[in-house]
C-alpha positions as CSV (number, residue, x, y, z in Angstrom):
1,M,31.8,24.0,-8.0
2,D,31.3,21.9,-4.9
3,V,27.7,21.2,-3.9
4,K,26.5,19.7,-0.6
5,I,22.8,19.1,0.2
6,L,22.0,18.0,3.8
7,N,19.0,17.5,6.0
8,L,18.9,16.7,9.7
9,K,19.2,13.0,9.1
10,E,21.6,12.5,6.2
11,K,23.7,13.9,3.4
12,L,21.6,13.8,0.2
13,F,24.3,15.0,-2.3
14,D,28.0,15.7,-2.2
15,G,29.8,16.4,-5.5
16,E,30.8,18.7,-8.3
17,A,28.4,20.5,-10.5
18,I,28.6,22.9,-13.5
19,K,25.2,24.5,-12.6
20,V,22.5,24.4,-9.9
21,V,19.0,25.6,-10.3
22,L,17.0,26.1,-7.1
23,P,13.6,27.3,-5.9
24,A,14.4,30.6,-4.1
25,V,12.0,33.0,-2.4
26,G,12.2,35.5,-5.2
27,G,11.8,32.8,-7.9
28,E,13.9,30.1,-9.6
29,M,17.6,30.9,-9.3
30,C,20.6,29.6,-11.2
31,I,24.0,29.4,-9.6
32,L,27.1,28.9,-11.9
33,P,30.7,28.5,-10.8
34,H,32.3,31.6,-9.4
35,H,28.9,33.2,-8.7
36,I,28.9,36.1,-6.2
37,S,28.4,35.0,-2.5
38,L,24.8,34.7,-1.4
39,I,22.4,33.3,1.1
40,T,18.8,32.6,0.2
41,A,15.8,30.8,1.7
42,L,14.3,27.9,-0.3
43,V,10.6,27.4,-1.1
44,P,8.9,24.2,-2.0
45,G,10.1,22.9,-5.4
46,T,13.0,21.0,-6.9
47,I,16.8,21.6,-6.8
48,R,18.4,20.5,-10.1
49,I,22.1,19.8,-10.1
50,F,23.8,19.6,-13.5
51,R,26.8,17.4,-13.2
52,A,30.1,18.0,-15.1
53,I,30.9,14.2,-15.3
54,S,27.8,13.2,-17.2
55,D,24.7,14.5,-18.9
56,R,22.7,13.3,-15.9
57,V,20.8,15.9,-13.9
58,V,20.2,15.1,-10.2
59,S,16.8,16.3,-9.0
60,I,15.9,16.7,-5.3
61,K,12.5,17.8,-4.1
62,V,12.5,20.2,-1.2
63,T,9.9,21.8,1.1
64,G,12.1,24.6,2.3
65,G,15.5,25.4,3.8
66,V,18.4,27.6,3.1
67,C,21.2,27.8,0.5
68,S,24.6,29.5,1.1
69,F,27.1,30.0,-1.7
70,S,30.6,31.3,-1.2
71,N,34.1,30.5,-2.5
72,N,32.7,28.3,-5.3
73,S,30.9,26.1,-2.8
74,A,27.1,25.7,-2.4
75,V,25.7,24.3,0.8
76,F,22.0,23.5,1.1
77,I,20.4,22.8,4.5
78,L,16.9,21.4,4.0
79,Q,13.9,21.2,6.4
């Protein structure tokens, strides 16, 4: 799935992932490819992006924002 993480100043991440774990309002949430469409608010915590190309996990600390997932594409807009 395609993942983009943006804030007002820059693009923090743009790439493919096999799984994304995020700090949502209702608790930690995992998004896998072909997940149902959703929009959720983010709470302070860490977004973890599991890459398909390597065993490396990309971690990005967040203080809040929003995540939208649709058509196998996740877009995060951070505060």
